[in-house]
PDB file of N, CA, C and O in Angstrom, chain B, residues numbered from 101:
ATOM      1  N   UNK B 101     -12.886  -2.951   4.681  1.00  0.00           N
ATOM      2  CA  UNK B 101     -13.631  -3.443   6.274  1.00  0.00           C
ATOM      3  C   UNK B 101     -13.126  -3.316   7.411  1.00  0.00           C
ATOM      4  O   UNK B 101     -11.943  -3.494   7.703  1.00  0.00           O
ATOM      5  N   UNK B 102     -14.012  -2.996   8.126  1.00  0.00           N
ATOM      6  CA  UNK B 102     -13.600  -2.259   9.539  1.00  0.00           C
ATOM      7  C   UNK B 102     -13.536  -3.943  10.169  1.00  0.00           C
ATOM      8  O   UNK B 102     -14.228  -4.926   9.904  1.00  0.00           O
ATOM      9  N   UNK B 103     -12.239  -3.720  11.219  1.00  0.00           N
ATOM     10  CA  UNK B 103     -12.135  -4.742  12.091  1.00  0.00           C
ATOM     11  C   UNK B 103     -13.051  -4.628  13.486  1.00  0.00           C
ATOM     12  O   UNK B 103     -13.145  -3.675  14.260  1.00  0.00           O
ATOM     13  N   UNK B 104     -13.645  -5.843  13.526  1.00  0.00           N
ATOM     14  CA  UNK B 104     -14.797  -5.956  14.921  1.00  0.00           C
ATOM     15  C   UNK B 104     -14.169  -5.442  15.942  1.00  0.00           C
ATOM     16  O   UNK B 104     -14.551  -4.427  16.524  1.00  0.00           O
ATOM     17  N   UNK B 105     -13.171  -6.091  16.235  1.00  0.00           N
ATOM     18  CA  UNK B 105     -11.872  -5.779  17.406  1.00  0.00           C
ATOM     19  C   UNK B 105     -10.900  -5.085  17.180  1.00  0.00           C
ATOM     20  O   UNK B 105     -10.396  -5.346  16.087  1.00  0.00           O
ATOM     21  N   UNK B 106     -10.233  -4.032  17.934  1.00  0.00           N
ATOM     22  CA  UNK B 106      -9.327  -3.822  17.934  1.00  0.00           C
ATOM     23  C   UNK B 106      -8.004  -4.473  17.740  1.00  0.00           C
ATOM     24  O   UNK B 106      -7.522  -5.142  18.654  1.00  0.00           O
ATOM     25  N   UNK B 107      -7.162  -4.262  16.193  1.00  0.00           N
ATOM     26  CA  UNK B 107      -6.119  -4.990  15.958  1.00  0.00           C
ATOM     27  C   UNK B 107      -4.902  -4.391  16.991  1.00  0.00           C
ATOM     28  O   UNK B 107      -4.934  -3.397  17.718  1.00  0.00           O
ATOM     29  N   UNK B 108      -3.849  -5.358  16.775  1.00  0.00           N
ATOM     30  CA  UNK B 108      -2.663  -5.437  17.639  1.00  0.00           C
ATOM     31  C   UNK B 108      -1.215  -5.807  16.335  1.00  0.00           C
ATOM     32  O   UNK B 108      -1.295  -6.303  15.212  1.00  0.00           O
ATOM     33  N   UNK B 109      -0.089  -5.343  17.061  1.00  0.00           N
ATOM     34  CA  UNK B 109       0.776  -5.981  16.455  1.00  0.00           C
ATOM     35  C   UNK B 109       0.988  -5.817  14.684  1.00  0.00           C
ATOM     36  O   UNK B 109       0.411  -4.887  14.121  1.00  0.00           O
ATOM     37  N   UNK B 110       1.606  -6.513  14.110  1.00  0.00           N
ATOM     38  CA  UNK B 110       1.506  -6.858  13.097  1.00  0.00           C
ATOM     39  C   UNK B 110       0.347  -6.380  12.289  1.00  0.00           C
ATOM     40  O   UNK B 110       0.491  -5.480  11.461  1.00  0.00           O
ATOM     41  N   UNK B 111      -0.574  -6.847  12.467  1.00  0.00           N
ATOM     42  CA  UNK B 111      -2.143  -6.503  11.945  1.00  0.00           C
ATOM     43  C   UNK B 111      -2.291  -5.159  11.956  1.00  0.00           C
ATOM     44  O   UNK B 111      -2.676  -4.590  10.935  1.00  0.00           O
ATOM     45  N   UNK B 112      -1.965  -4.359  13.276  1.00  0.00           N
ATOM     46  CA  UNK B 112      -2.235  -3.048  13.212  1.00  0.00           C
ATOM     47  C   UNK B 112      -1.141  -2.451  12.571  1.00  0.00           C
ATOM     48  O   UNK B 112      -1.579  -1.425  12.051  1.00  0.00           O
ATOM     49  N   UNK B 113       0.057  -2.565  12.341  1.00  0.00           N
ATOM     50  CA  UNK B 113       0.719  -2.007  11.529  1.00  0.00           C
ATOM     51  C   UNK B 113       0.728  -1.956   9.918  1.00  0.00           C
ATOM     52  O   UNK B 113       1.223  -1.105   9.179  1.00  0.00           O
ATOM     53  N   UNK B 114       0.000  -3.173   9.599  1.00  0.00           N
ATOM     54  CA  UNK B 114      -0.356  -3.166   8.219  1.00  0.00           C
ATOM     55  C   UNK B 114      -1.428  -2.747   8.051  1.00  0.00           C
ATOM     56  O   UNK B 114      -1.428  -2.184   6.956  1.00  0.00           O
ATOM     57  N   UNK B 115      -2.766  -2.665   8.700  1.00  0.00           N
ATOM     58  CA  UNK B 115      -3.842  -1.765   8.581  1.00  0.00           C
ATOM     59  C   UNK B 115      -3.637  -0.516   9.027  1.00  0.00           C
ATOM     60  O   UNK B 115      -4.611   0.094   8.586  1.00  0.00           O
ATOM     61  N   UNK B 116      -2.987   0.228   9.615  1.00  0.00           N
ATOM     62  CA  UNK B 116      -2.639   1.390   9.642  1.00  0.00           C
ATOM     63  C   UNK B 116      -2.071   2.198   8.407  1.00  0.00           C
ATOM     64  O   UNK B 116      -2.484   3.179   7.788  1.00  0.00           O
ATOM     65  N   UNK B 117      -0.661   1.173   8.273  1.00  0.00           N
ATOM     66  CA  UNK B 117      -0.116   1.325   6.774  1.00  0.00           C
ATOM     67  C   UNK B 117      -0.718   1.684   5.623  1.00  0.00           C
ATOM     68  O   UNK B 117      -0.580   2.732   4.992  1.00  0.00           O
ATOM     69  N   UNK B 118      -1.622   0.433   5.311  1.00  0.00           N
ATOM     70  CA  UNK B 118      -2.398   0.297   4.253  1.00  0.00           C
ATOM     71  C   UNK B 118      -3.836   1.646   4.159  1.00  0.00           C
ATOM     72  O   UNK B 118      -4.412   1.982   3.125  1.00  0.00           O
ATOM     73  N   UNK B 119      -4.078   2.143   5.455  1.00  0.00           N
ATOM     74  CA  UNK B 119      -5.129   3.132   5.777  1.00  0.00           C
ATOM     75  C   UNK B 119      -4.414   4.542   5.851  1.00  0.00           C
ATOM     76  O   UNK B 119      -4.990   5.573   6.199  1.00  0.00           O
ATOM     77  N   UNK B 120      -3.147   4.458   5.496  1.00  0.00           N
ATOM     78  CA  UNK B 120      -2.453   6.090   5.945  1.00  0.00           C
ATOM     79  C   UNK B 120      -3.259   7.116   5.099  1.00  0.00           C
ATOM     80  O   UNK B 120      -3.506   8.228   5.565  1.00  0.00           O
ATOM     81  N   UNK B 121      -3.647   6.768   3.928  1.00  0.00           N
ATOM     82  CA  UNK B 121      -3.657   8.057   2.980  1.00  0.00           C
ATOM     83  C   UNK B 121      -4.887   8.763   3.526  1.00  0.00           C
ATOM     84  O   UNK B 121      -5.025   9.979   3.395  1.00  0.00           O
ATOM     85  N   UNK B 122      -5.925   7.865   4.239  1.00  0.00           N
ATOM     86  CA  UNK B 122      -7.375   8.356   4.546  1.00  0.00           C
ATOM     87  C   UNK B 122      -7.381   9.305   5.961  1.00  0.00           C
ATOM     88  O   UNK B 122      -8.304   9.962   6.443  1.00  0.00           O
ATOM     89  N   UNK B 123      -6.098   9.131   6.396  1.00  0.00           N
ATOM     90  CA  UNK B 123      -5.863  10.087   7.822  1.00  0.00           C
ATOM     91  C   UNK B 123      -6.369   8.746   9.272  1.00  0.00           C
ATOM     92  O   UNK B 123      -6.658   7.551   9.315  1.00  0.00           O
ATOM     93  N   UNK B 124      -6.231   9.827  10.187  1.00  0.00           N
ATOM     94  CA  UNK B 124      -5.677   8.683  11.569  1.00  0.00           C
ATOM     95  C   UNK B 124      -7.319   8.358  11.868  1.00  0.00           C
ATOM     96  O   UNK B 124      -7.495   7.228  12.325  1.00  0.00           O
ATOM     97  N   UNK B 125      -8.170   8.923  11.739  1.00  0.00           N
ATOM     98  CA  UNK B 125      -9.612   9.200  11.951  1.00  0.00           C
ATOM     99  C   UNK B 125     -10.184   7.818  11.332  1.00  0.00           C
ATOM    100  O   UNK B 125     -10.954   7.186  12.054  1.00  0.00           O
ATOM    101  N   UNK B 126      -9.895   7.335  10.147  1.00  0.00           N
ATOM    102  CA  UNK B 126     -10.451   6.761   9.155  1.00  0.00           C
ATOM    103  C   UNK B 126      -9.636   5.398   9.404  1.00  0.00           C
ATOM    104  O   UNK B 126     -10.214   4.321   9.262  1.00  0.00           O
ATOM    105  N   UNK B 127      -8.281   5.463   9.778  1.00  0.00           N
ATOM    106  CA  UNK B 127      -7.343   4.179   9.820  1.00  0.00           C
ATOM    107  C   UNK B 127      -7.633   3.755  11.453  1.00  0.00           C
ATOM    108  O   UNK B 127      -7.572   2.556  11.723  1.00  0.00           O
ATOM    109  N   UNK B 128      -7.933   4.687  12.494  1.00  0.00           N
ATOM    110  CA  UNK B 128      -8.486   4.025  13.555  1.00  0.00           C
ATOM    111  C   UNK B 128      -9.823   3.477  13.439  1.00  0.00           C
ATOM    112  O   UNK B 128     -10.066   2.617  14.287  1.00  0.00           O
ATOM    113  N   UNK B 129     -10.569   3.684  12.789  1.00  0.00           N
ATOM    114  CA  UNK B 129     -11.792   3.162  12.492  1.00  0.00           C
ATOM    115  C   UNK B 129     -11.491   1.659  11.874  1.00  0.00           C
ATOM    116  O   UNK B 129     -11.980   0.597  12.259  1.00  0.00           O
ATOM    117  N   UNK B 130     -10.622   1.859  10.888  1.00  0.00           N
ATOM    118  CA  UNK B 130     -10.575   0.915   9.984  1.00  0.00           C
ATOM    119  C   UNK B 130      -9.954  -0.400  10.819  1.00  0.00           C
ATOM    120  O   UNK B 130     -10.314  -1.524  10.470  1.00  0.00           O
ATOM    121  N   UNK B 131      -9.075  -0.246  11.857  1.00  0.00           N
ATOM    122  CA  UNK B 131      -8.321  -0.794  12.691  1.00  0.00           C
ATOM    123  C   UNK B 131      -8.996  -1.312  13.701  1.00  0.00           C
ATOM    124  O   UNK B 131      -8.481  -2.232  14.336  1.00  0.00           O
ATOM    125  N   UNK B 132     -10.018  -0.923  13.975  1.00  0.00           N
ATOM    126  CA  UNK B 132     -11.107  -1.586  15.382  1.00  0.00           C
ATOM    127  C   UNK B 132     -11.181  -0.601  16.456  1.00  0.00           C
ATOM    128  O   UNK B 132     -11.750  -0.795  17.530  1.00  0.00           O
ATOM    129  N   UNK B 133     -10.363   0.843  15.985  1.00  0.00           N
ATOM    130  CA  UNK B 133     -10.389   1.411  17.427  1.00  0.00           C
ATOM    131  C   UNK B 133     -11.615   2.381  17.707  1.00  0.00           C
ATOM    132  O   UNK B 133     -11.902   2.749  18.846  1.00  0.00           O
ATOM    133  N   UNK B 134     -12.190   2.697  16.768  1.00  0.00           N
ATOM    134  CA  UNK B 134     -13.713   3.529  16.299  1.00  0.00           C
ATOM    135  C   UNK B 134     -13.924   4.598  16.804  1.00  0.00           C
ATOM    136  O   UNK B 134     -14.936   4.968  17.399  1.00  0.00           O
ATOM    137  N   UNK B 135     -12.591   5.377  16.507  1.00  0.00           N
ATOM    138  CA  UNK B 135     -12.397   7.003  17.032  1.00  0.00           C
ATOM    139  C   UNK B 135     -11.721   7.076  17.908  1.00  0.00           C
ATOM    140  O   UNK B 135     -11.474   8.245  18.206  1.00  0.00           O
ATOM    141  N   UNK B 136     -11.098   6.086  18.736  1.00  0.00           N
ATOM    142  CA  UNK B 136     -10.291   6.012  19.607  1.00  0.00           C
ATOM    143  C   UNK B 136      -8.767   6.353  19.637  1.00  0.00           C
ATOM    144  O   UNK B 136      -7.919   5.657  20.196  1.00  0.00           O
ATOM    145  N   UNK B 137      -8.482   7.764  18.817  1.00  0.00           N
ATOM    146  CA  UNK B 137      -7.267   8.206  18.342  1.00  0.00           C
ATOM    147  C   UNK B 137      -6.031   7.945  19.324  1.00  0.00           C
ATOM    148  O   UNK B 137      -4.941   7.501  18.965  1.00  0.00           O
ATOM    149  N   UNK B 138      -6.418   8.324  20.713  1.00  0.00           N
ATOM    150  CA  UNK B 138      -4.867   8.052  21.754  1.00  0.00           C
ATOM    151  C   UNK B 138      -4.619   6.829  21.710  1.00  0.00           C
ATOM    152  O   UNK B 138      -3.548   6.449  21.236  1.00  0.00           O
ATOM    153  N   UNK B 139      -5.593   5.899  22.216  1.00  0.00           N
ATOM    154  CA  UNK B 139      -5.162   4.197  22.300  1.00  0.00           C
ATOM    155  C   UNK B 139      -4.895   3.719  20.532  1.00  0.00           C
ATOM    156  O   UNK B 139      -4.280   2.713  20.179  1.00  0.00           O
ATOM    157  N   UNK B 140      -5.237   4.260  20.042  1.00  0.00           N
ATOM    158  CA  UNK B 140      -4.686   3.690  18.563  1.00  0.00           C
ATOM    159  C   UNK B 140      -3.449   4.079  18.519  1.00  0.00           C
ATOM    160  O   UNK B 140      -2.668   3.162  18.775  1.00  0.00           O
ATOM    161  N   UNK B 141      -2.856   5.303  18.245  1.00  0.00           N
ATOM    162  CA  UNK B 141      -1.705   5.952  18.603  1.00  0.00           C
ATOM    163  C   UNK B 141      -0.544   5.463  19.352  1.00  0.00           C
ATOM    164  O   UNK B 141       0.616   5.583  18.960  1.00  0.00           O
ATOM    165  N   UNK B 142      -1.059   4.680  20.897  1.00  0.00           N
ATOM    166  CA  UNK B 142      -0.177   4.315  21.703  1.00  0.00           C
ATOM    167  C   UNK B 142      -0.352   2.948  21.548  1.00  0.00           C
ATOM    168  O   UNK B 142       0.138   2.329  22.492  1.00  0.00           O
ATOM    169  N   UNK B 143      -1.063   1.993  20.392  1.00  0.00           N
ATOM    170  CA  UNK B 143      -0.968   1.150  20.537  1.00  0.00           C
ATOM    171  C   UNK B 143      -0.271   1.016  18.957  1.00  0.00           C
ATOM    172  O   UNK B 143       0.456   0.023  19.011  1.00  0.00           O
ATOM    173  N   UNK B 144      -0.235   1.333  18.229  1.00  0.00           N
ATOM    174  CA  UNK B 144       0.719   1.557  17.391  1.00  0.00           C
ATOM    175  C   UNK B 144       2.057   1.943  17.622  1.00  0.00           C
ATOM    176  O   UNK B 144       2.965   1.447  16.953  1.00  0.00           O
ATOM    177  N   UNK B 145       2.246   2.693  18.412  1.00  0.00           N
ATOM    178  CA  UNK B 145       3.699   3.074  18.812  1.00  0.00           C
ATOM    179  C   UNK B 145       4.269   1.433  19.337  1.00  0.00           C
ATOM    180  O   UNK B 145       5.268   0.881  18.878  1.00  0.00           O
ATOM    181  N   UNK B 146       3.602   1.016  20.110  1.00  0.00           N
ATOM    182  CA  UNK B 146       3.826  -0.021  20.998  1.00  0.00           C
ATOM    183  C   UNK B 146       4.011  -0.986  20.030  1.00  0.00           C
ATOM    184  O   UNK B 146       5.186  -1.349  20.083  1.00  0.00           O
ATOM    185  N   UNK B 147       3.308  -1.660  19.042  1.00  0.00           N
ATOM    186  CA  UNK B 147       3.601  -2.739  18.320  1.00  0.00           C
ATOM    187  C   UNK B 147       4.727  -2.450  17.225  1.00  0.00           C
ATOM    188  O   UNK B 147       5.335  -3.400  16.732  1.00  0.00           O
ATOM    189  N   UNK B 148       5.012  -1.089  16.833  1.00  0.00           N
ATOM    190  CA  UNK B 148       6.336  -0.601  16.047  1.00  0.00           C
ATOM    191  C   UNK B 148       7.550  -1.066  17.111  1.00  0.00           C
ATOM    192  O   UNK B 148       8.422  -1.843  16.721  1.00  0.00           O
ATOM    193  N   UNK B 149       7.548  -0.635  18.232  1.00  0.00           N
ATOM    194  CA  UNK B 149       8.439  -0.599  19.216  1.00  0.00           C
ATOM    195  C   UNK B 149       8.892  -2.455  19.143  1.00  0.00           C
ATOM    196  O   UNK B 149       9.986  -2.994  18.972  1.00  0.00           O
ATOM    197  N   UNK B 150       7.753  -2.935  19.321  1.00  0.00           N
ATOM    198  CA  UNK B 150       8.003  -4.533  19.144  1.00  0.00           C
ATOM    199  C   UNK B 150       8.632  -5.272  18.443  1.00  0.00           C
ATOM    200  O   UNK B 150       9.322  -6.276  18.617  1.00  0.00           O
ATOM    201  N   UNK B 151       8.191  -4.415  17.268  1.00  0.00           N
ATOM    202  CA  UNK B 151       8.809  -5.248  15.938  1.00  0.00           C
ATOM    203  C   UNK B 151      10.226  -4.680  15.295  1.00  0.00           C
ATOM    204  O   UNK B 151      10.788  -5.164  14.312  1.00  0.00           O
ATOM    205  N   UNK B 152      10.693  -3.504  16.097  1.00  0.00           N
ATOM    206  CA  UNK B 152      11.893  -3.075  16.075  1.00  0.00           C
ATOM    207  C   UNK B 152      11.920  -1.837  14.797  1.00  0.00           C
ATOM    208  O   UNK B 152      12.878  -1.595  14.063  1.00  0.00           O
ATOM    209  N   UNK B 153      10.509  -1.130  14.790  1.00  0.00           N
ATOM    210  CA  UNK B 153      10.310  -0.045  13.805  1.00  0.00           C
ATOM    211  C   UNK B 153      10.206   1.033  14.670  1.00  0.00           C
ATOM    212  O   UNK B 153       9.385   1.245  15.562  1.00  0.00           O
ATOM    213  N   UNK B 154      11.325   1.804  14.213  1.00  0.00           N
ATOM    214  CA  UNK B 154      10.835   3.424  14.201  1.00  0.00           C
ATOM    215  C   UNK B 154       9.805   4.183  13.855  1.00  0.00           C
ATOM    216  O   UNK B 154       9.679   4.743  12.766  1.00  0.00           O
ATOM    217  N   UNK B 155       9.005   4.225  14.817  1.00  0.00           N
ATOM    218  CA  UNK B 155       7.830   5.233  14.479  1.00  0.00           C
ATOM    219  C   UNK B 155       7.532   6.104  15.482  1.00  0.00           C
ATOM    220  O   UNK B 155       7.598   5.732  16.654  1.00  0.00           O
ATOM    221  N   UNK B 156       7.135   7.483  15.114  1.00  0.00           N
ATOM    222  CA  UNK B 156       7.198   8.215  16.009  1.00  0.00           C
ATOM    223  C   UNK B 156       5.912   8.676  16.646  1.00  0.00           C
ATOM    224  O   UNK B 156       5.655   9.173  17.742  1.00  0.00           O
ATOM    225  N   UNK B 157       4.973   8.245  15.277  1.00  0.00           N
ATOM    226  CA  UNK B 157       3.255   8.280  15.284  1.00  0.00           C
ATOM    227  C   UNK B 157       2.778   7.990  13.989  1.00  0.00           C
ATOM    228  O   UNK B 157       3.431   7.595  13.023  1.00  0.00           O
ATOM    229  N   UNK B 158       1.691   8.205  14.062  1.00  0.00           N
ATOM    230  CA  UNK B 158       0.804   8.319  12.626  1.00  0.00           C
ATOM    231  C   UNK B 158       1.264   8.873  11.590  1.00  0.00           C
ATOM    232  O   UNK B 158       1.331   8.238  10.538  1.00  0.00           O
ATOM    233  N   UNK B 159       1.643  10.071  11.672  1.00  0.00           N
ATOM    234  CA  UNK B 159       2.423  11.148  10.891  1.00  0.00           C
ATOM    235  C   UNK B 159       3.365  10.303  10.049  1.00  0.00           C
ATOM    236  O   UNK B 159       3.492  10.296   8.825  1.00  0.00           O
ATOM    237  N   UNK B 160       3.998   9.590  10.980  1.00  0.00           N
ATOM    238  CA  UNK B 160       5.172   9.117  10.001  1.00  0.00           C
ATOM    239  C   UNK B 160       4.442   8.233   8.624  1.00  0.00           C
ATOM    240  O   UNK B 160       4.764   8.396   7.448  1.00  0.00           O
ATOM    241  N   UNK B 161       3.538   7.409   9.068  1.00  0.00           N
ATOM    242  CA  UNK B 161       2.867   6.362   8.128  1.00  0.00           C
ATOM    243  C   UNK B 161       2.555   7.142   6.855  1.00  0.00           C
ATOM    244  O   UNK B 161       2.880   6.930   5.687  1.00  0.00           O
ATOM    245  N   UNK B 162       1.825   8.110   7.424  1.00  0.00           N
ATOM    246  CA  UNK B 162       1.188   9.099   6.252  1.00  0.00           C
ATOM    247  C   UNK B 162       2.230   9.596   5.230  1.00  0.00           C
ATOM    248  O   UNK B 162       2.192   9.511   4.002  1.00  0.00           O
ATOM    249  N   UNK B 163       3.255  10.186   6.105  1.00  0.00           N
ATOM    250  CA  UNK B 163       4.252  10.695   4.651  1.00  0.00           C
ATOM    251  C   UNK B 163       5.000   9.736   4.023  1.00  0.00           C
ATOM    252  O   UNK B 163       5.443   9.914   2.888  1.00  0.00           O
ATOM    253  N   UNK B 164       5.213   8.578   4.753  1.00  0.00           N
ATOM    254  CA  UNK B 164       5.407   7.502   3.776  1.00  0.00           C
ATOM    255  C   UNK B 164       4.481   6.908   2.316  1.00  0.00           C
ATOM    256  O   UNK B 164       4.706   6.614   1.142  1.00  0.00           O
ATOM    257  N   UNK B 165       3.282   6.968   3.321  1.00  0.00           N
ATOM    258  CA  UNK B 165       2.500   6.803   2.035  1.00  0.00           C
ATOM    259  C   UNK B 165       2.285   7.705   0.959  1.00  0.00           C
ATOM    260  O   UNK B 165       1.971   7.268  -0.148  1.00  0.00           O
ATOM    261  N   UNK B 166       2.431   9.002   1.189  1.00  0.00           N
ATOM    262  CA  UNK B 166       2.621  10.235  -0.032  1.00  0.00           C
ATOM    263  C   UNK B 166       3.617  10.066  -0.500  1.00  0.00           C
ATOM    264  O   UNK B 166       3.486  10.278  -1.705  1.00  0.00           O
ATOM    265  N   UNK B 167       5.027   9.679  -0.169  1.00  0.00           N
ATOM    266  CA  UNK B 167       6.103   9.486  -0.869  1.00  0.00           C
ATOM    267  C   UNK B 167       6.065   8.295  -1.679  1.00  0.00           C
ATOM    268  O   UNK B 167       6.710   8.423  -2.720  1.00  0.00           O
ATOM    269  N   UNK B 168       5.396   6.946  -1.492  1.00  0.00           N
ATOM    270  CA  UNK B 168       5.485   6.190  -2.129  1.00  0.00           C
ATOM    271  C   UNK B 168       4.167   6.219  -3.295  1.00  0.00           C
ATOM    272  O   UNK B 168       3.815   5.292  -4.025  1.00  0.00           O
ATOM    273  N   UNK B 169       3.670   7.394  -3.210  1.00  0.00           N
ATOM    274  CA  UNK B 169       2.163   7.430  -4.255  1.00  0.00           C
ATOM    275  C   UNK B 169       3.170   8.432  -5.539  1.00  0.00           C
ATOM    276  O   UNK B 169       2.761   8.807  -6.638  1.00  0.00           O
ATOM    277  N   UNK B 170       4.224   8.607  -5.074  1.00  0.00           N
ATOM    278  CA  UNK B 170       4.819   9.640  -6.416  1.00  0.00           C
ATOM    279  C   UNK B 170       5.769   8.681  -7.305  1.00  0.00           C
ATOM    280  O   UNK B 170       6.587   7.918  -6.791  1.00  0.00           O
ATOM    281  N   UNK B 171       5.561   8.812  -8.741  1.00  0.00           N
ATOM    282  CA  UNK B 171       6.305   7.937  -9.624  1.00  0.00           C
ATOM    283  C   UNK B 171       7.865   8.485  -9.287  1.00  0.00           C
ATOM    284  O   UNK B 171       8.322   9.545  -8.858  1.00  0.00           O
ATOM    285  N   UNK B 172       8.459   7.144  -9.729  1.00  0.00           N
ATOM    286  CA  UNK B 172       9.756   6.825  -8.969  1.00  0.00           C
ATOM    287  C   UNK B 172      10.335   6.623 -10.843  1.00  0.00           C
ATOM    288  O   UNK B 172       9.919   5.849 -11.705  1.00  0.00           O
ATOM    289  N   UNK B 173      11.117   7.385 -10.885  1.00  0.00           N
ATOM    290  CA  UNK B 173      12.347   7.277 -12.264  1.00  0.00           C
ATOM    291  C   UNK B 173      11.486   7.535 -13.346  1.00  0.00           C
ATOM    292  O   UNK B 173      10.334   7.911 -13.127  1.00  0.00           O
ATOM    293  N   UNK B 174      11.960   7.359 -14.619  1.00  0.00           N
ATOM    294  CA  UNK B 174      11.267   7.444 -15.908  1.00  0.00           C
ATOM    295  C   UNK B 174      11.147   6.025 -16.649  1.00  0.00           C
ATOM    296  O   UNK B 174      11.840   5.010 -16.717  1.00  0.00           O
ATOM    297  N   UNK B 175       9.683   6.550 -17.268  1.00  0.00           N
ATOM    298  CA  UNK B 175       9.666   5.157 -18.127  1.00  0.00           C
ATOM    299  C   UNK B 175       9.915   5.173 -19.553  1.00  0.00           C
ATOM    300  O   UNK B 175       9.470   5.949 -20.398  1.00  0.00           O
ATOM    301  N   UNK B 176      10.716   4.165 -19.685  1.00  0.00           N
ATOM    302  CA  UNK B 176      11.180   3.694 -21.238  1.00  0.00           C
ATOM    303  C   UNK B 176      10.890   3.014 -22.125  1.00  0.00           C
ATOM    304  O   UNK B 176      11.409   1.903 -22.017  1.00  0.00           O
ATOM    305  N   UNK B 177      10.126   3.167 -23.225  1.00  0.00           N
ATOM    306  CA  UNK B 177       9.485   2.530 -23.999  1.00  0.00           C
ATOM    307  C   UNK B 177       9.811   2.529 -25.591  1.00  0.00           C
ATOM    308  O   UNK B 177      10.468   3.531 -25.876  1.00  0.00           O
ATOM    309  N   UNK B 178       9.678   2.115 -26.148  1.00  0.00           N
ATOM    310  CA  UNK B 178       9.727   2.513 -27.920  1.00  0.00           C
ATOM    311  C   UNK B 178       8.522   3.271 -28.290  1.00  0.00           C
ATOM    312  O   UNK B 178       7.388   3.177 -27.821  1.00  0.00           O
ATOM    313  N   UNK B 179       9.073   4.208 -29.418  1.00  0.00           N
ATOM    314  CA  UNK B 179       7.507   4.719 -29.920  1.00  0.00           C
ATOM    315  C   UNK B 179       6.695   4.598 -30.663  1.00  0.00           C
ATOM    316  O   UNK B 179       5.806   5.304 -31.139  1.00  0.00           O
ATOM    317  N   UNK B 180       7.171   3.252 -30.796  1.00  0.00           N
ATOM    318  CA  UNK B 180       5.393   2.359 -31.367  1.00  0.00           C
ATOM    319  C   UNK B 180       6.491   0.782 -31.321  1.00  0.00           C
ATOM    320  O   UNK B 180       7.520   0.442 -30.736  1.00  0.00           O
ATOM    321  N   UNK B 181       5.452   0.120 -32.392  1.00  0.00           N
ATOM    322  CA  UNK B 181       5.830  -1.423 -32.352  1.00  0.00           C
ATOM    323  C   UNK B 181       7.287  -1.808 -33.157  1.00  0.00           C
ATOM    324  O   UNK B 181       8.245  -2.559 -32.972  1.00  0.00           O
ATOM    325  N   UNK B 182       6.894  -0.939 -34.038  1.00  0.00           N
ATOM    326  CA  UNK B 182       8.212  -1.265 -34.816  1.00  0.00           C
ATOM    327  C   UNK B 182       9.357  -0.081 -34.935  1.00  0.00           C
ATOM    328  O   UNK B 182       9.963  -0.093 -36.007  1.00  0.00           O
ATOM    329  N   UNK B 183       9.719   0.880 -34.043  1.00  0.00           N
ATOM    330  CA  UNK B 183      10.500   1.838 -33.936  1.00  0.00           C
ATOM    331  C   UNK B 183      11.175   1.514 -32.502  1.00  0.00           C
ATOM    332  O   UNK B 183      10.366   1.509 -31.575  1.00  0.00           O
ATOM    333  N   UNK B 184      12.247   1.297 -32.230  1.00  0.00           N
ATOM    334  CA  UNK B 184      13.046   1.838 -31.010  1.00  0.00           C
ATOM    335  C   UNK B 184      13.605   3.052 -30.719  1.00  0.00           C
ATOM    336  O   UNK B 184      14.199   3.219 -29.653  1.00  0.00           O
TER     337      UNK B 184
END
């Protein structure tokens, strides 16, 4: 659900991060910036700076989202309920 007003601070970072896979246009809309990409990115960088997070732009969030969806490690499980 899109925010009726532009988000700022932690809420903006959380919203942008949660919607990074959808792309910058969708994330801007859902975070309350209704397609104003320039303001969205500026506010995102301001919020990140205030929180002490190094963020060069929305692309950093998108890359992080893509990496986190890849499976990590290997699943180890018994072959059956009776065999280990």
